[in-house]
C-alpha positions in Angstrom: 68.7 129.2 39.9 70.0 131.3 42.8 67.5 132.6 45.3 69.3 136.1 46.5 68.1 138.2 49.8 69.6 141.6 50.3 69.3 142.7 53.7 68.6 146.1 54.5 72.4 147.2 55.1 73.4 145.5 51.9 71.1 147.4 49.7 72.1 150.9 51.3 75.6 150.3 50.3 74.7 149.3 47.0 72.8 152.4 46.6 76.3 154.7 47.4 78.2 152.6 45.1 75.9 152.5 42.4 75.3 149.1 42.1 71.9 147.4 40.7 70.8 144.1 41.8 71.2 142.9 38.2 75.2 143.7 38.5 75.0 141.6 42.2 73.0 138.4 40.6 75.5 138.3 37.7 79.0 138.4 39.8 77.0 135.5 41.6 76.6 133.7 38.8 79.3 134.2 36.9 82.0 135.6 38.8 84.9 134.1 39.9 85.2 132.5 43.5 87.4 134.2 46.2 89.5 130.9 47.5 88.4 130.2 51.2 85.5 132.6 51.6 82.2 132.5 50.5 82.8 135.3 48.3 83.2 136.4 44.7 84.0 138.8 42.3 83.9 139.8 38.4 86.4 142.3 36.8 84.0 144.6 34.3 85.6 147.4 31.9 85.8 150.2 34.3 85.6 148.4 37.5 85.5 145.3 39.5 82.6 144.4 41.6 82.7 141.7 44.7 80.8 139.7 47.4 80.0 137.8 50.3 77.6 135.8 50.9 75.7 133.0 53.4 73.7 130.5 52.7 70.7 130.1 54.5 69.6 126.3 54.3 66.5 126.3 56.0 64.9 128.7 53.3 67.6 127.9 50.6 68.7 131.4 50.0 71.9 133.1 49.6 72.1 135.9 51.8 74.5 139.2 50.0 75.9 140.0 53.9 78.6 142.4 51.6 79.3 144.3 48.4 82.1 146.6 46.8 83.0 148.1 44.1 86.9 149.5 42.9 88.1 151.3 40.3 90.2 149.7 37.4 93.6 151.9 36.8 
């Protein structure tokens, strides 16, 4: 199980976009990798959620550095 850390900046962005921590965890564990970057995304019925992360080797946590939400057309 992955340990996720949410910096304050990321938490503020999640609140603005209406993204819950459980949504981010779902994208992190079940999402599709973004080639060439430390990121993932997942398509849902009404939107696409994505994130970028960094791994802290000392604490073995994944720092969620950015999140986004796109409406699907």
